[in-house]
Backbone bond lengths (Angstrom), bond angles and torsions (degrees), N, CA, C in turn:
res aa  C-N    CA-C-N  psi(-1)  N-CA   C-N-CA  omega(-1)  CA-C   N-CA-C  phi
1 M - - - 1.443 - - 1.520 107.16 -
2 K 1.357 111.94 148.23 1.460 119.49 176.05 1.540 107.44 -131.89
3 L 1.293 116.01 144.38 1.408 124.21 173.45 1.527 109.04 -123.71
4 N 1.288 116.82 116.13 1.464 123.40 -174.78 1.568 110.99 51.79
5 G 1.343 113.30 42.65 1.484 119.53 176.70 1.524 114.87 79.40
6 V 1.330 118.98 -1.12 1.438 123.03 -179.40 1.520 108.57 -104.68
7 K 1.314 117.54 130.81 1.445 120.73 179.74 1.526 111.65 -65.25
8 V 1.306 116.43 134.07 1.490 122.19 -178.90 1.520 105.51 -108.05
9 N 1.365 115.24 126.37 1.458 120.16 -178.44 1.510 113.77 -79.76
10 K 1.340 115.88 -39.17 1.439 118.86 -177.72 1.533 108.74 -116.58
11 S 1.331 113.82 142.22 1.479 118.26 179.68 1.510 112.34 -67.83
12 T 1.332 115.11 -23.64 1.478 118.71 178.71 1.542 111.77 -68.26
13 D 1.333 116.91 -19.16 1.451 119.35 178.68 1.524 114.10 -71.47
14 I 1.317 117.34 -14.57 1.442 119.93 179.79 1.525 113.35 -108.42
15 L 1.322 114.38 2.84 1.453 115.69 177.96 1.518 112.26 -61.83
16 G 1.327 115.92 135.91 1.431 122.21 179.86 1.536 112.12 85.65
17 T 1.303 119.06 -8.56 1.468 122.50 -179.85 1.526 111.50 -74.34
18 L 1.322 116.84 -44.63 1.453 121.71 179.18 1.546 109.53 -127.96
19 N 1.293 115.62 107.57 1.436 121.00 -178.37 1.531 107.27 -93.19
20 T 1.321 116.17 123.84 1.456 121.12 -178.41 1.520 111.58 -135.03
21 V 1.314 114.44 158.12 1.461 120.56 174.40 1.525 105.19 -125.81
22 I 1.289 115.95 127.07 1.466 121.69 -177.76 1.541 108.89 -111.19
23 F 1.312 115.70 128.00 1.447 120.26 175.35 1.505 108.77 -108.90
24 S 1.292 116.43 131.70 1.441 120.39 173.24 1.493 109.77 -114.75
25 P 1.323 118.66 165.26 1.482 120.43 177.78 1.519 113.62 -52.32
26 E 1.345 116.10 -33.27 1.429 119.69 179.98 1.558 112.35 -68.07
27 D 1.359 114.03 -31.05 1.467 120.08 179.68 1.521 110.03 -67.79
28 L 1.305 117.50 -31.29 1.458 119.53 179.91 1.552 113.30 -65.90
29 K 1.302 114.30 -20.00 1.479 119.19 176.66 1.528 110.97 -60.80
30 L 1.306 116.59 -28.71 1.454 120.83 178.63 1.539 110.78 -60.39
31 I 1.313 115.78 -33.92 1.467 121.10 -178.54 1.517 110.38 -89.15
32 K 1.293 116.69 -44.15 1.473 122.01 -174.86 1.513 115.32 -78.20
33 E 1.327 117.74 -34.06 1.475 121.37 -177.47 1.520 109.98 -80.99
34 G 1.308 115.29 -178.02 1.447 122.10 -176.17 1.534 113.14 -76.24
35 P 1.313 115.72 174.43 1.481 121.96 -176.72 1.549 112.64 -66.12
36 A 1.299 118.29 -23.50 1.505 119.70 179.86 1.506 111.02 -60.60
37 L 1.349 116.96 -40.73 1.479 120.52 177.97 1.499 112.25 -65.54
38 R 1.339 116.13 -39.07 1.502 118.54 178.53 1.538 109.64 -66.85
39 R 1.332 117.54 -40.61 1.464 118.77 179.27 1.508 111.54 -63.27
40 R 1.367 114.64 -41.28 1.456 119.45 178.38 1.510 112.56 -61.85
41 F 1.349 114.71 -40.69 1.469 119.83 175.94 1.513 111.84 -62.22
42 I 1.310 118.38 -45.92 1.450 121.86 179.41 1.536 109.73 -64.56
43 D 1.331 116.35 -41.60 1.452 119.13 -179.60 1.521 110.94 -64.80
44 N 1.315 118.64 -40.06 1.472 121.56 175.98 1.509 113.32 -61.65
45 E 1.345 114.83 -43.96 1.450 119.86 176.99 1.515 112.81 -62.36
46 L 1.307 115.15 -46.67 1.496 120.83 -177.55 1.524 110.21 -66.01
47 S 1.329 116.04 -35.71 1.454 119.39 179.61 1.507 112.57 -65.03
48 Q 1.291 116.14 -31.91 1.504 120.82 177.72 1.490 110.64 -76.65
49 I 1.336 116.57 -34.81 1.501 119.45 -179.88 1.463 113.53 -79.01
50 R 1.329 115.05 -39.35 1.482 121.54 -175.81 1.562 110.13 -130.04
51 P 1.325 115.61 100.28 1.485 117.53 -179.88 1.523 114.28 -59.02
52 K 1.320 116.47 -28.86 1.462 120.42 178.68 1.574 110.07 -65.84
53 Y 1.290 116.71 -30.61 1.435 120.95 177.46 1.521 111.59 -64.70
54 Y 1.308 116.28 -40.44 1.476 119.92 178.07 1.530 109.80 -63.96
55 Y 1.312 117.89 -38.07 1.493 120.11 177.31 1.522 109.02 -63.57
56 I 1.323 119.37 -45.17 1.477 122.73 -177.68 1.533 107.99 -64.80
57 L 1.329 116.79 -44.04 1.432 118.66 177.64 1.538 115.14 -61.17
58 S 1.291 117.63 -41.43 1.468 119.92 176.36 1.511 111.85 -68.16
59 Q 1.342 117.34 -36.46 1.492 119.85 174.66 1.527 110.81 -62.69
60 Y 1.313 116.81 -43.01 1.435 122.87 177.71 1.518 110.76 -55.76
61 N 1.329 116.54 -51.40 1.457 122.32 -178.33 1.531 110.27 -62.92
62 K 1.304 117.47 -38.03 1.491 119.76 178.86 1.515 110.72 -66.38
63 V 1.330 117.60 -44.35 1.480 122.02 -179.37 1.523 107.41 -67.00
64 L 1.325 119.23 -39.88 1.456 121.75 178.50 1.518 110.65 -58.49
65 M 1.312 116.87 -47.64 1.446 120.38 178.32 1.533 112.88 -60.56
66 Q 1.301 116.14 -44.61 1.490 120.28 178.01 1.543 111.09 -62.96
67 R 1.315 117.41 -43.34 1.429 123.18 179.79 1.525 110.44 -63.50
68 N 1.317 117.03 -41.83 1.476 120.30 179.50 1.547 110.61 -66.77
69 N 1.301 117.83 -35.41 1.467 121.17 175.51 1.531 111.53 -64.04
70 I 1.321 115.22 -39.96 1.503 116.84 177.81 1.507 110.32 -69.05
71 L 1.315 118.92 -37.15 1.419 121.04 176.86 1.528 113.43 -58.66
72 K 1.349 116.16 -36.48 1.437 121.77 179.73 1.539 112.81 -68.35
73 T 1.356 115.02 -30.17 1.461 119.05 -175.98 1.548 111.95 -98.53
74 L 1.319 116.59 -4.43 1.493 119.96 -172.74 1.518 112.71 -57.06
75 M 1.354 116.72 -38.41 1.455 119.05 -178.48 1.551 110.39 -61.37
76 F 1.328 116.36 -38.03 1.484 119.65 -177.20 1.515 113.24 -87.22
77 S 1.387 116.84 -21.59 1.459 121.53 -178.73 1.537 109.53 -131.60
78 P 1.308 117.93 75.80 1.512 118.59 -178.11 1.520 113.31 -59.46
79 S 1.305 117.18 -16.99 1.485 120.49 -179.47 1.514 110.69 -68.14
80 N 1.346 118.14 -12.47 1.460 121.78 -176.94 1.520 111.33 -80.48
81 R 1.388 118.17 -0.14 1.460 118.86 -179.66 1.524 113.74 -58.56
82 T 1.318 117.20 -37.64 1.461 120.94 -179.39 1.519 109.72 -65.31
83 T 1.330 115.60 -42.46 1.464 118.92 178.11 1.511 111.10 -65.77
84 L 1.320 116.80 -37.48 1.467 122.12 179.35 1.572 108.04 -62.31
85 E 1.272 118.88 -41.55 1.479 121.41 177.76 1.520 111.68 -62.61
86 I 1.314 116.81 -38.68 1.464 120.67 179.78 1.522 109.48 -66.17
87 F 1.314 117.07 -44.58 1.470 121.59 -179.37 1.548 109.90 -67.21
88 S 1.337 116.92 -35.78 1.454 120.70 178.92 1.525 111.76 -65.58
89 E 1.312 116.23 -39.55 1.486 121.11 178.06 1.551 109.26 -65.86
90 Q 1.336 116.21 -45.12 1.473 116.78 177.39 1.488 112.44 -62.89
91 L 1.325 116.88 -38.10 1.480 121.17 178.94 1.493 110.32 -63.38
92 A 1.321 118.55 -40.73 1.442 122.51 177.95 1.552 111.90 -66.88
93 D 1.330 115.99 -37.80 1.467 119.18 179.99 1.568 110.24 -66.31
94 Y 1.346 114.70 -51.15 1.469 117.74 179.73 1.512 110.07 -64.57
95 G 1.323 117.70 -39.68 1.453 120.28 -177.35 1.520 112.76 -64.09
96 S 1.321 117.19 -37.32 1.483 120.70 179.62 1.555 109.58 -65.48
97 V 1.323 117.46 -39.85 1.458 121.35 178.13 1.506 109.78 -63.73
98 I 1.313 117.93 -43.29 1.434 123.21 179.37 1.517 110.52 -61.26
99 I 1.288 117.39 -47.16 1.494 123.22 -179.08 1.527 109.47 -63.69
100 Q 1.310 118.65 -42.22 1.487 121.80 179.56 1.529 109.13 -62.14
101 N 1.304 117.16 -43.28 1.485 120.38 179.92 1.507 111.36 -66.64
102 R 1.347 117.89 -40.12 1.476 119.36 179.59 1.546 109.92 -65.35
103 I 1.308 117.23 -44.10 1.464 121.60 178.82 1.498 110.52 -57.79
104 E 1.343 116.63 -47.63 1.474 121.34 -179.75 1.527 109.96 -62.14
105 F 1.341 117.61 -41.02 1.456 122.26 -179.17 1.534 109.28 -62.28
106 I 1.301 116.13 -45.17 1.495 121.75 -177.54 1.554 109.01 -64.84
107 K 1.343 117.34 -40.33 1.442 119.63 -179.57 1.517 110.43 -63.28
108 N 1.341 115.75 -43.02 1.457 120.61 -179.66 1.496 111.42 -69.84
């Protein structure tokens, strides 16, 4: 590599010299496909930037799965309503943090 005609030994020496954005056909899927792909993209980016976000996202998915299992059995076990309320509260708590992080990410 050369920068202004001078050979550059390390690629790190040219960082910040030329800022580019590359779009590939796969990147267009973010626009053309549904919102699930966009959420997954944002979640992957946030997980790399903020490890705590990944923890919250995995806790959200875990609670969602448990809550859905309770919903399936609720007809046969009405006593699970209290447990359902607890999981619903946890889901709302984790979900609000996820939404706040996504909104902040999009603004930035």
